[in-house]
N, C-alpha and C positions, 0 to 999 in steps of 0.2 A: 760513227766514231768507233774504232776498234776497242775491244775490251782490254784493260790493262793486264800486262803479264804479271807473273808472280812478284818480281822486284818492284813493279809500280804499286801492287796491292800492299806490299810491305811498307812502302814509303807513306801510302795513304793512311794506313793503320797507325804508323808511328806519329804522323802528324795529328791525327784524331786523338790519340793518347795524350799528346803534349797539350792540345787545346783543352781537353776535358780535365787534365791534371793541373793546369795552370792556376786556377783559384786555390786548390789545395796547397800547391807549392808556395803560393804567396802567403797563405795562412800560416804554414809551417815556418816561412822565413820571418813573418812578424812575431811568432811565438818565440823563435830562436833569438831574435833581437831583444824581446822583452826579458826573456830568461838571462841573457847576457847582461842587460842593464841591471837586473835584480842582483845577479852575482857580483857585479861590479860595486853596486851600493852596499851590499853585505860586506864585501871585502874591505870597503873604505871605512866601515865603522871603527870609531876609536874606542878602544877598551879602556874603561876607567874602573879602578878598584876601590870599593866602598867598604869602610869599617863601620859597622853599626851595632846597635844593641836592641834586645827584644823588650821594648816597653811600648805602652799604648801611645804615648805622645812622640814617638820616633817613627810612626807609621808612614807619614808622608814622605820621609827620606827613602823608605823601602819602596814606596810606589814610584819612585824615580825610574826603577827598572822597566816599568810598563810603558813609560813615555819615551824612554831612551832612543828607540829606533827613529822616532820623529826628529830627533836632533842628531841622527847619524852617530849614535853612541851605543855601546854595549856595556851596561854596568854590572859588574860582578860583585855581589854582596857577600860579606863575611861577617858573622856575628861574634861579638866579644862579650865576656862576662861582665866587664867593667870598662868604662871609658878610658881609665888610665892604661889599660892593657893594650889600647890601640897604639900608644906612643912608640913602643919598640918596633911595631910593624911599619910605622912611618919611617923610623930611622933605618930599618932594614930595606926600605924601598918596596915593601910589599902592599902598601896602601896609598892611594892618591887623594881621597877625600874621606871625611869622617863626620859622624854625629856623636857628640859626647857632652858631658857636663863642662862648663866653661873652665872649672878649676883644673880639669884634666888637660885641656888645651894650653892653659897658663903654665902649668907645671912642666908640660912637655917642651913648650917653647923655651922656658927658662933653663931646662936641661939640655938644650941644644938641638931639639928636634926641628927640622927645617919646614915649619908650617906657618900658615897665616890663618887667622879667623876671618872668614869672608861673609858670614851672615849669622843670624840666629835661626833656630828652627823650631823651638818650643820654649815654653816657660811654665812654671808651676810644677805639678806632678810629684809632690812630696806630701807626706803626712807624718806627724809624730803621734804614735799610738801607745797605749798601755794594755796589758793583758786584761781580759774581761773579768778575771777572778781577783783583780786588785782595784776594787771601787774607790779605795782611799786616794788613789792617784788622780787628781783633778786638774792640776796645773803643773807647769814645768818645775816649780819649786818643790813639788811633791816627790820628784825623782831623787832628792837628796838621800844618799845611802843606797841607792838602787843601781841596777845594770841596764844599760840601754844598747841594743844592737844596731849596727849600722855597717854599710859596706864602705871600705876605705877608698878614698880618691874619687868621690862623686859629689853631686849637688846635695845629696842628703847628709853627708858628713859635715859640709861646711854650714848647711842650714841648721843641723842640730847644734853644733858647737856655737854658732852665733846666738841661738836661743838660750843655751846654758849661760853664755857670757852675759846676756842681757839681764838674767835674773840673778847674777852674782854667784853662780855655781861653778866650782872648779871641776876638772875632769882628769882622768888618766886611764890608760889601758892596763894599769896594774892595780890589784886589789889594795884598798885602804890608802891610796895615794892621792885621792881627790874626792870631792863630794859625790861625784858620779863615776862609776866604772864604765868605760866604753868597751863594748865587746864587738870586735870586728868580725863580720861574717860576710860571705857572698850573698848577693840578693836572694838567690834561690834557697838559702839555708835558714833565712831569718824566720819563716813560718814555723819550721821545726824547732828552732831555738826558743821561740815563745811557747810552743806547745809543751816541750819538756821542761820548761821553766828555767832555761839557761839564761834568760834575760827577762826583765820586768816590763820593758817597753822597746820601741824601736822607731827609727826614722827610716821609712821605706818609700820606694818609688811606686809609680802607678803602671800597670794596674794591680800590682801585688799588695799595696796597702788597702785598696778597695776589697780585694779578695780576703785579706785578714779579717776585715770587718764583716763581710757577707757570710763568712764561715764561722763567725762567732769566736774567733781566736783573740781579737783585740777590738778596742774602741778608740775613736779619735780624741786626742788631746788638743792638738792645734795643727794648723797648716803654718809652716815656718816662713811666713812672708812679711812679718812685721818688723823687719830690720832695714837699713838702708839698702840692702841688696834686692829687696822686693821679691819678686817671683823667680829670680835667679835664671835668666835666659840661658838656654844651652847653645853650644857653639857648633856651627857647620864650618869645618876647616878643610884646608886644601894645601898641598905641598907647595913650597916656593918654586919647585921645578915646573909643576903644571901651570902655576900662575905666571911665571916669568917666560918660560921657553915655549909654551903652547897656549898663547892667549886665545886663539880661536876655540880651541877645545874647552878651555876654561869657561869661556863665555857660554858655550853651548851647555856645559854642565850646570852653569848657574841658571840659565833660562829653564832647563829641565827641572831643576829644584824648585824654582819659584812657581812654575806651572803646577807641579805636583802638590805643592803646599797650598796654592790657591784653590785647587780642585777640592782638597780635603776641608778647607775652611768653608767653601761654598756648598759642598754636597756632603752633609754629615752621614747620609745613608751610605754613600760610597765608602767613606772613611771607615765606618763601623763594619761593613761587610768585608772590606779588604783586610783590616787588622785582625778581626776575629777568625776569618777563614784562611787567609793567606800567610799572615805573620804568625798567629798563634795556633793555626791548624785545628780550630775548634776547642782549644783549652781555655778560651776566654768567651764568656757568654756576652750577647749583645747588651744585656742589662749591666753587666760589670763594665763593659766598654764605656757605656753612657756615663755610669757613676764615675769612672776613672777620669774621663774627659771633662766632667764638671769640675774637676780640680786641676786641669791642665789645658793648654791651648796651643794650636799650631801658629807659628809666626815665621816671618822671614826677616823683618826689620830688626835692626840692632843699633845701639848708640855706643859710641866710643866711651862715653862716661859710665855706662853700665858695666862695661868690661873693667874699667879702672877701679870701680867700687869693689869688684870681686877680687882683683889683685890686692887692694888694700886690706880687705878682710883676711885674705890668706896670710898676709904678713902679720896681721894682728893676732890671728888665731894659731899661727905656727903650722899651717897646712901646706903641704907640698915641698917643704924645705926649700923655699925660694932663696936665691943668692941675695946678697946685699951689695949694691942696691938691687931691688926687684925690677924686673923688666916693666917698662911703661906700656900701657895698652896701645899708644900710637906707634910702638915699634913693631907690632905684629898683627894689628887689625887693619884689613884692607876692604873697604866697603864700596869701592868704585865698580867692581864687577856686578854687584847687587844692583846698584843704581842704573847701570847700563842695561842689565837684563830686564828690569822692571819697565824701563823706558821702551825698550824694543817690544815688549809684550803688551804695552798700553796699560800698565798697572800703576796706579798712584802710589 
């Protein structure tokens, strides 16, 4: 058989190259398909904007960001100083979901914010404290003639006023116009307010109230849970637009929320690590987290009656300047998404 010419050799080399390269080409093709699928998946993620606050018992809501890709979501979290501050962001279309005290959601809805309360996310998380240099203050009645600091528009405000009302003390933010003077401060300023003796006591959230005690600034008088409002469940809220116009996205958001909350309930070590390291960036110790959460709990269930009690107390105490008649809980509470999410996740 004659030897192949140059052209023949060239064809043999080309054929050999193709044969030896074929497995590599197939691998590259598979990789390209996988990358294309990943890019398509990432591109399809629905962006949901979360309004949240930096408290120990709000941690499970923050953890939703970690689970979001599983539900084809991207959650963008923005922290607010107070829950009531989230309402303007809702109205401006800058927030889709939120975690806040129930009275903030009630006030917002009454003021025209297009939101629904779709679940609870925590309860408890408040303490009424007195300065450690005032041992004579032992009960709520002992605050007569004193000043109490609290943040306006939160669970702590309604809890404090309910306790004052229960023992028959009047209040005002003006000096000399009530049995107790209310000093409104941001949550972050209350510790300084007590330290410089600008207030005699406070109703503060967790973990800040625990830190007041651990640092020797204040001592506990009571936890404000002995009124019909109980532990005052907080509200997980959602825009009407998301609820009505994007039901599939809304359900995925709710499933993400329920799973995140369930994980924090079942795995306290995970909750502690995430809140201390990711939410508070090391500014909260594990011991402080545990003490704070001994006074709070993560939840997702909520009852219509619990929300109505909050509305009734807001009217009674003059909180939130609700219109007359005040909105009914049935007008803005929607718990069907929660029930569906729990059913699909197999959670009772």
